[in-house]
C-alpha positions as CSV (number, residue, x, y, z in Angstrom):
1,X,0.0,0.0,0.0
2,X,1.5,3.3,-1.1
3,X,1.1,6.7,0.6
4,X,1.1,10.0,-1.3
5,X,3.0,12.6,0.6
6,X,1.2,16.0,0.6
7,X,3.1,18.5,-1.5
8,X,2.4,21.3,0.9
9,X,4.6,19.6,3.5
10,X,7.6,19.1,1.2
11,X,9.2,22.6,1.6
12,X,8.9,22.7,5.5
13,X,10.3,19.1,5.7
14,X,13.3,20.1,3.6
15,X,14.0,23.2,5.7
16,X,13.7,21.1,8.9
17,X,16.1,18.4,7.6
18,X,18.6,21.0,6.6
19,X,18.4,22.7,9.9
20,X,18.8,19.4,11.8
21,X,21.8,18.5,9.7
22,X,23.5,21.8,10.4
23,X,22.8,21.4,14.1
24,X,24.4,18.0,14.1
25,X,27.4,19.2,12.1
26,X,27.9,22.1,14.5
27,X,27.6,19.8,17.5
28,X,30.3,17.5,16.1
29,X,32.7,20.4,15.4
30,X,32.1,21.7,18.8
31,X,33.1,18.4,20.4
32,X,36.3,18.1,18.3
33,X,37.5,21.6,19.2
34,X,36.5,21.6,22.8
35,X,40.0,20.7,24.1
36,X,41.7,23.6,22.2
37,X,39.1,26.3,22.7
38,X,38.4,28.3,25.8
39,X,35.2,27.9,27.7
40,X,33.9,31.4,26.7
41,X,34.3,30.7,23.0
42,X,32.7,27.3,23.2
43,X,29.8,28.8,25.1
44,X,29.4,31.5,22.5
45,X,29.5,29.0,19.6
46,X,26.9,26.8,21.2
47,X,24.7,29.9,21.8
48,X,24.9,30.9,18.2
49,X,24.2,27.4,16.9
50,X,21.1,27.2,19.1
51,X,19.9,30.6,17.8
52,X,20.4,29.5,14.2
53,X,18.5,26.2,14.8
54,X,15.7,28.2,16.3
55,X,15.5,30.5,13.3
56,X,15.4,27.5,10.9
57,X,12.6,26.0,12.9
58,X,10.7,29.3,12.8
59,X,11.1,29.4,9.0
60,X,9.8,25.8,8.7
61,X,6.8,26.6,10.8
62,X,6.0,29.7,8.8
63,X,6.3,27.7,5.5
64,X,4.0,25.1,7.1
65,X,1.4,27.8,7.8
66,X,1.3,29.1,4.1
67,X,-1.9,27.1,3.6
68,X,-4.7,29.0,5.3
69,X,-7.2,27.1,7.5
70,X,-10.3,25.9,5.8
71,X,-13.3,28.0,6.6
72,X,-16.7,26.5,7.3
73,X,-19.0,28.4,4.8
74,X,-22.7,28.8,5.5
75,X,-24.6,28.0,2.3
76,X,-27.1,30.2,0.7
77,X,-30.6,29.8,2.0
78,X,-32.3,28.7,-1.2
79,X,-35.9,28.9,0.1
80,X,-35.4,32.5,1.3
81,X,-33.6,33.4,-2.0
82,X,-36.5,32.1,-4.1
83,X,-39.2,33.9,-2.0
84,X,-37.3,37.2,-2.4
85,X,-37.1,36.8,-6.2
86,X,-40.8,35.8,-6.5
87,X,-41.8,38.8,-4.3
88,X,-39.9,41.1,-6.6
89,X,-41.0,39.3,-9.8
90,X,-37.4,38.8,-10.8
91,X,-37.0,35.0,-10.9
92,X,-37.5,34.8,-14.7
93,X,-35.0,37.6,-15.2
94,X,-32.4,35.9,-13.1
95,X,-32.8,32.3,-14.3
96,X,-34.2,32.8,-17.8
97,X,-37.3,30.7,-16.9
98,X,-40.2,30.6,-14.6
99,X,-40.0,29.1,-11.1
100,X,-42.2,26.2,-12.2
101,X,-39.9,25.5,-15.2
102,X,-36.9,25.7,-12.9
103,X,-38.3,23.1,-10.5
104,X,-39.3,20.8,-13.5
105,X,-35.7,21.1,-14.9
106,X,-34.3,20.4,-11.5
107,X,-36.3,17.2,-11.1
108,X,-35.0,16.0,-14.5
109,X,-31.4,16.6,-13.5
110,X,-31.6,15.7,-9.8
111,X,-30.5,12.0,-10.3
112,X,-27.3,13.1,-12.1
113,X,-26.7,16.2,-9.8
114,X,-26.7,14.4,-6.5
115,X,-23.2,14.3,-5.1
116,X,-21.6,12.0,-2.6
117,X,-21.7,13.6,0.9
118,X,-17.9,13.7,1.3
119,X,-17.7,15.9,-1.9
120,X,-20.6,18.0,-1.0
121,X,-19.4,19.2,2.5
122,X,-15.7,19.8,1.8
123,X,-15.8,23.5,2.5
124,X,-19.1,24.1,4.3
125,X,-21.3,23.1,7.2
126,X,-24.0,22.0,4.9
127,X,-24.0,19.9,1.7
128,X,-24.1,21.7,-1.7
129,X,-27.7,21.2,-2.8
130,X,-28.9,20.4,-6.3
131,X,-30.7,23.8,-6.3
132,X,-27.4,25.7,-5.8
133,X,-25.6,23.7,-8.4
134,X,-28.3,24.5,-11.0
135,X,-28.3,28.1,-9.8
136,X,-24.5,28.4,-10.5
137,X,-24.8,26.9,-14.0
138,X,-27.7,29.0,-15.1
139,X,-26.3,32.3,-13.7
140,X,-22.9,31.5,-15.4
141,X,-24.4,30.7,-18.8
142,X,-26.6,33.9,-18.5
143,X,-23.4,36.0,-18.4
144,X,-22.8,36.3,-14.7
145,X,-19.3,36.5,-13.2
146,X,-18.1,33.4,-11.4
147,X,-16.7,35.7,-8.7
148,X,-20.1,37.1,-7.8
149,X,-21.9,33.7,-8.2
150,X,-19.6,31.8,-5.9
151,X,-19.5,34.6,-3.4
152,X,-23.3,34.6,-3.2
153,X,-23.4,30.8,-2.6
154,X,-20.2,30.7,-0.4
155,X,-18.4,28.2,-2.7
156,X,-14.7,28.1,-3.3
157,X,-13.4,28.8,-6.8
158,X,-12.3,25.1,-7.5
159,X,-15.6,23.8,-6.2
160,X,-17.5,26.3,-8.4
161,X,-16.0,25.1,-11.7
162,X,-16.1,21.5,-10.6
163,X,-19.9,21.8,-9.9
164,X,-20.4,23.9,-13.1
165,X,-19.0,21.2,-15.4
166,X,-20.8,18.5,-13.4
167,X,-24.1,20.3,-14.1
168,X,-23.3,20.8,-17.7
169,X,-22.6,17.1,-18.1
170,X,-25.9,16.4,-16.4
171,X,-27.8,18.6,-18.9
172,X,-26.1,17.0,-21.9
173,X,-26.9,13.5,-20.5
174,X,-30.6,14.2,-20.0
175,X,-32.6,12.4,-22.6
176,X,-35.6,14.7,-22.1
177,X,-33.5,17.7,-23.3
178,X,-32.0,15.9,-26.4
179,X,-32.3,17.6,-29.8
180,X,-34.0,15.5,-32.4
181,X,-34.6,15.7,-36.2
182,X,-38.1,14.7,-37.4
183,X,-38.0,11.3,-38.9
184,X,-41.5,9.9,-39.2
185,X,-44.2,11.3,-41.5
186,X,-46.2,12.5,-38.5
187,X,-43.2,14.5,-37.1
188,X,-42.5,16.0,-40.6
189,X,-46.1,17.0,-41.0
190,X,-46.1,18.8,-37.6
191,X,-43.0,20.8,-38.6
192,X,-44.5,21.5,-42.0
193,X,-47.8,22.8,-40.5
194,X,-45.8,25.1,-38.3
195,X,-44.1,26.9,-41.2
196,X,-47.3,26.9,-43.3
197,X,-49.0,28.8,-40.5
198,X,-46.4,31.6,-40.6
199,X,-46.3,31.8,-44.4
200,X,-48.7,34.3,-45.9
201,X,-51.7,32.4,-47.2
202,X,-49.7,29.1,-46.7
203,X,-48.0,29.7,-50.0
204,X,-44.7,28.1,-48.8
205,X,-46.1,24.7,-48.0
206,X,-43.6,21.9,-47.5
207,X,-40.9,23.5,-45.4
208,X,-39.8,21.5,-42.3
209,X,-36.8,23.6,-41.2
210,X,-34.8,26.8,-41.6
211,X,-31.0,26.4,-42.0
212,X,-28.2,28.9,-41.5
213,X,-24.6,29.2,-40.2
214,X,-23.4,31.1,-37.2
215,X,-19.9,32.1,-36.1
216,X,-19.4,31.3,-32.4
217,X,-16.7,33.6,-31.1
218,X,-13.9,32.1,-29.1
219,X,-10.6,33.2,-27.7
220,X,-7.5,32.3,-29.8
221,X,-6.9,28.5,-29.3
222,X,-3.4,27.2,-28.8
223,X,-1.6,25.1,-31.4
224,X,-1.6,22.1,-29.0
225,X,-5.4,22.3,-28.8
226,X,-6.4,22.7,-32.5
227,X,-3.3,22.3,-34.6
228,X,-4.0,24.9,-37.3
229,X,-4.8,28.1,-35.4
230,X,-5.2,30.2,-38.5
231,X,-8.1,28.1,-39.7
232,X,-10.2,29.4,-36.8
233,X,-9.7,33.1,-37.7
234,X,-12.5,34.6,-39.7
235,X,-11.3,37.3,-42.0
236,X,-14.8,38.5,-42.5
237,X,-15.5,39.1,-38.8
238,X,-11.9,39.6,-37.9
239,X,-12.1,37.3,-34.9
240,X,-11.5,33.7,-33.9
241,X,-14.4,31.4,-33.9
242,X,-16.0,28.1,-35.0
243,X,-18.6,27.6,-37.7
244,X,-21.9,26.3,-36.4
245,X,-24.5,24.9,-38.6
246,X,-28.0,24.9,-37.2
247,X,-31.6,24.3,-38.2
248,X,-34.8,25.3,-36.4
249,X,-38.5,24.9,-36.6
250,X,-41.2,27.5,-36.9
251,X,-41.1,28.2,-33.1
252,X,-37.3,28.9,-33.2
253,X,-36.6,25.6,-31.5
254,X,-33.4,24.0,-32.7
255,X,-33.8,20.6,-34.3
256,X,-30.1,20.4,-35.4
257,X,-27.0,22.1,-34.0
258,X,-23.4,21.2,-34.7
259,X,-20.0,22.7,-34.4
260,X,-19.1,21.9,-38.0
261,X,-15.8,23.4,-38.8
262,X,-13.3,26.2,-38.0
263,X,-14.4,29.8,-38.3
264,X,-12.7,30.3,-41.6
265,X,-14.8,27.6,-43.3
266,X,-17.7,28.6,-45.7
267,X,-21.2,27.4,-44.8
268,X,-21.5,25.4,-48.0
269,X,-18.4,23.4,-47.0
270,X,-19.1,23.2,-43.3
271,X,-22.6,21.7,-43.8
272,X,-21.0,18.7,-45.7
273,X,-19.0,17.9,-42.5
274,X,-22.2,17.2,-40.6
275,X,-24.9,14.5,-40.6
276,X,-27.6,16.8,-42.0
277,X,-27.0,16.0,-45.7
278,X,-27.7,12.3,-45.0
279,X,-31.0,13.3,-43.3
280,X,-32.0,15.5,-46.2
281,X,-31.5,12.7,-48.7
282,X,-34.2,10.7,-46.8
283,X,-36.8,13.4,-47.0
284,X,-40.0,12.5,-49.0
285,X,-40.6,14.5,-52.2
286,X,-42.2,17.9,-51.6
287,X,-40.4,18.5,-48.2
288,X,-37.6,21.0,-48.0
289,X,-35.7,23.3,-45.8
290,X,-35.2,27.0,-46.3
291,X,-31.7,28.3,-46.5
292,X,-29.7,31.3,-47.8
293,X,-27.6,31.8,-50.9
294,X,-24.5,30.3,-49.2
295,X,-25.9,26.8,-49.8
296,X,-26.4,25.0,-53.1
297,X,-30.0,24.4,-53.9
298,X,-31.5,21.0,-54.5
299,X,-34.9,19.4,-54.3
300,X,-34.7,19.5,-50.5
301,X,-32.7,22.8,-50.0
302,X,-34.5,25.9,-51.3
303,X,-32.5,29.1,-51.4
304,X,-33.5,32.5,-52.7
305,X,-32.6,33.7,-56.2
306,X,-29.3,35.6,-56.4
307,X,-27.3,37.3,-59.1
308,X,-29.2,39.0,-61.9
309,X,-32.2,36.7,-61.5
310,X,-33.1,38.4,-58.2
311,X,-34.3,41.5,-60.1
312,X,-36.9,39.6,-62.0
313,X,-40.4,40.3,-60.6
314,X,-41.4,36.7,-60.1
315,X,-38.1,35.8,-58.5
316,X,-38.2,38.9,-56.3
317,X,-41.6,38.0,-55.1
318,X,-40.6,34.5,-54.3
319,X,-37.5,35.7,-52.4
320,X,-39.7,37.8,-50.1
321,X,-42.2,35.1,-49.2
322,X,-39.3,32.6,-48.7
323,X,-37.7,35.1,-46.3
324,X,-40.7,34.7,-44.0
325,X,-39.5,31.2,-43.4
326,X,-35.7,31.8,-43.4
327,X,-36.0,34.6,-40.9
328,X,-36.9,32.0,-38.2
329,X,-33.3,30.7,-37.9
330,X,-32.1,34.3,-37.6
331,X,-34.6,34.9,-34.8
332,X,-33.5,31.6,-33.1
333,X,-29.9,32.8,-33.1
334,X,-31.0,36.2,-31.7
335,X,-33.0,34.5,-28.9
336,X,-30.1,32.2,-28.1
337,X,-27.5,35.0,-27.8
338,X,-29.9,37.4,-25.9
339,X,-31.0,34.8,-23.3
340,X,-27.6,33.2,-22.7
341,X,-25.3,36.2,-22.6
342,X,-22.1,34.2,-22.2
343,X,-22.2,34.2,-26.0
344,X,-21.9,38.0,-26.0
345,X,-18.2,37.8,-25.6
346,X,-15.6,35.3,-27.0
347,X,-15.9,32.1,-25.0
348,X,-12.8,31.4,-22.9
349,X,-12.9,27.7,-22.0
350,X,-10.7,24.8,-22.9
351,X,-11.1,23.8,-26.5
352,X,-12.1,20.3,-25.5
353,X,-15.0,21.6,-23.3
354,X,-16.4,24.0,-26.0
355,X,-18.7,21.4,-27.5
356,X,-20.1,20.5,-24.1
357,X,-20.8,24.1,-23.2
358,X,-22.5,24.9,-26.5
359,X,-24.6,21.7,-26.4
360,X,-25.9,22.6,-22.9
361,X,-26.8,26.1,-24.0
362,X,-28.8,24.9,-27.0
363,X,-30.7,22.3,-24.9
364,X,-31.6,25.0,-22.4
365,X,-32.7,27.2,-25.2
366,X,-35.2,24.6,-26.4
367,X,-36.3,23.9,-22.9
368,X,-37.2,27.5,-22.3
369,X,-39.2,27.6,-25.5
370,X,-41.1,24.5,-24.5
371,X,-41.8,25.9,-21.1
372,X,-42.8,29.5,-22.0
373,X,-45.6,30.7,-19.8
374,X,-47.9,31.7,-21.3
375,X,-47.1,30.4,-24.8
376,X,-46.8,33.6,-26.9
377,X,-47.0,33.2,-30.6
378,X,-44.2,35.0,-32.4
379,X,-45.8,37.8,-34.4
380,X,-44.9,39.1,-37.8
381,X,-42.0,41.5,-37.8
382,X,-43.7,44.2,-39.8
383,X,-46.7,46.4,-39.4
384,X,-49.5,46.7,-41.9
385,X,-50.3,50.2,-43.2
386,X,-53.9,51.3,-42.8
387,X,-54.0,52.7,-46.4
388,X,-52.1,49.8,-47.9
389,X,-53.1,48.6,-51.4
390,X,-52.2,45.1,-50.3
391,X,-53.4,43.3,-47.1
392,X,-49.8,42.3,-46.3
393,X,-48.0,45.5,-47.3
394,X,-45.8,46.7,-44.5
395,X,-44.6,50.1,-43.4
396,X,-41.4,48.7,-42.1
397,X,-39.8,45.8,-44.1
398,X,-38.9,43.0,-41.7
399,X,-37.7,40.3,-44.1
400,X,-34.2,39.2,-45.1
401,X,-33.2,41.0,-48.3
402,X,-31.7,39.0,-51.1
403,X,-30.5,41.9,-53.3
404,X,-27.3,42.7,-51.3
405,X,-24.4,43.3,-53.7
406,X,-22.1,40.9,-51.8
407,X,-24.4,37.9,-52.2
408,X,-22.5,34.9,-53.5
409,X,-24.5,33.0,-56.1
410,X,-24.5,29.2,-55.7
411,X,-27.3,28.5,-58.1
412,X,-28.2,25.0,-58.9
413,X,-31.4,23.4,-60.2
414,X,-34.5,22.7,-58.3
415,X,-37.8,21.7,-59.8
416,X,-39.5,22.3,-56.5
417,X,-38.4,25.9,-56.4
418,X,-40.0,26.5,-59.8
419,X,-43.2,25.1,-58.5
420,X,-43.1,27.5,-55.5
421,X,-42.4,30.4,-57.8
422,X,-45.5,29.6,-59.9
423,X,-47.6,29.1,-56.7
424,X,-46.7,32.6,-55.6
425,X,-47.6,34.0,-59.0
426,X,-50.9,32.1,-59.3
427,X,-52.0,33.5,-55.9
428,X,-51.2,37.1,-57.2
429,X,-48.8,37.7,-54.3
430,X,-46.2,40.4,-54.7
431,X,-43.4,41.8,-52.6
432,X,-44.8,44.6,-50.4
433,X,-42.7,47.6,-51.1
434,X,-42.8,51.3,-50.5
435,X,-42.9,53.8,-53.4
436,X,-39.2,54.5,-53.1
437,X,-38.3,50.8,-53.2
438,X,-40.6,50.1,-56.1
439,X,-38.9,52.8,-58.2
440,X,-35.5,51.4,-57.3
441,X,-36.5,47.9,-58.3
442,X,-38.0,49.2,-61.6
443,X,-34.8,51.0,-62.5
444,X,-32.6,48.0,-61.8
445,X,-34.9,45.7,-63.8
446,X,-34.8,48.2,-66.7
447,X,-31.0,48.2,-66.5
448,X,-30.9,44.5,-67.1
449,X,-32.2,44.9,-70.6
450,X,-30.2,48.0,-71.7
């Protein structure tokens, strides 16, 4: 049986051994020279050696006392804390969910959060409860400083990060919070109906998801962690990051989320590094996902028209009504970053822990959408003018434009997109524009034929 010697005792022990060896050496020299030296000199030498030995022992004792005594912390009174937040109506603001939703999430995670008693009472008089563990994780992911969080709960810094990653692992291991892609016809029809309800007159029927990429900002990784550091630097955004490919449903709930590639990678390349193309190949005919021009179109990936085609009236009308679906993924990213404000700044965690952190945030995002109280339908992002010639003509355009000059055209062929274009035209649907925008579109279309 081996015994691990505590490192904090190594320096005091060395000082003590050195002091003891000096004392013995001085004692031996004193005995050899006792016959030739006078009694006064011998007494003085003995006195000096005793003083030196006492000084060395004092240094050893000081070194031994470098480690402060462990303080017995009194944990936060969770019941009193909750009652105070409910009285001030601030529970939802602090934890990004209602008290009922918090308790429900706690019960889902409690089997995995329960610690052994010897680990829960290391630095306190009371065990660290599951409520405090979930409190620390939600406050940290919401953008709180770990200094303030652990000071409120009276938890040491090592214990805080140990409990944080323990809670994140519990969230990722919970089957009830798992992301899932619709696979059966019933699940596909449910997603399809959701997008049909937000499409004007249900003209964009068949959509089961909205796809887009997102640059997750991170601090510069080391060469030992990622190999090619330059691949993670995005020249467009001038920051380090990773390319995330995500798809959501009509309620801005993520159905697919993956760290696909380094931040320098284009969306069209990054999507091929994920499992989503294999899922798209299994979709029945007539089902598709809405994407932007960064992706190549197919029978299951519908993107807006780009290049010179975007100025054609029928293509421009199609782009607008398709944007009513595509904007959902932009809204999902906005809700994600706004609610979990740790994403407001570059994430500074170990590169190996980045995937676990992001996965937990996305799972909590979906959980908050499922548990919204009351369930609020996301309204259209534009207002209808009272004197509008069209029932859906807005005064403030709230769609994703497809006529930006920097749009990269990745045109392909899609018979389904042509069907959707004809469907928009047959319903006499046109892009709602103001007078100024209408004149600008007419001038650009005229320039195409000059």
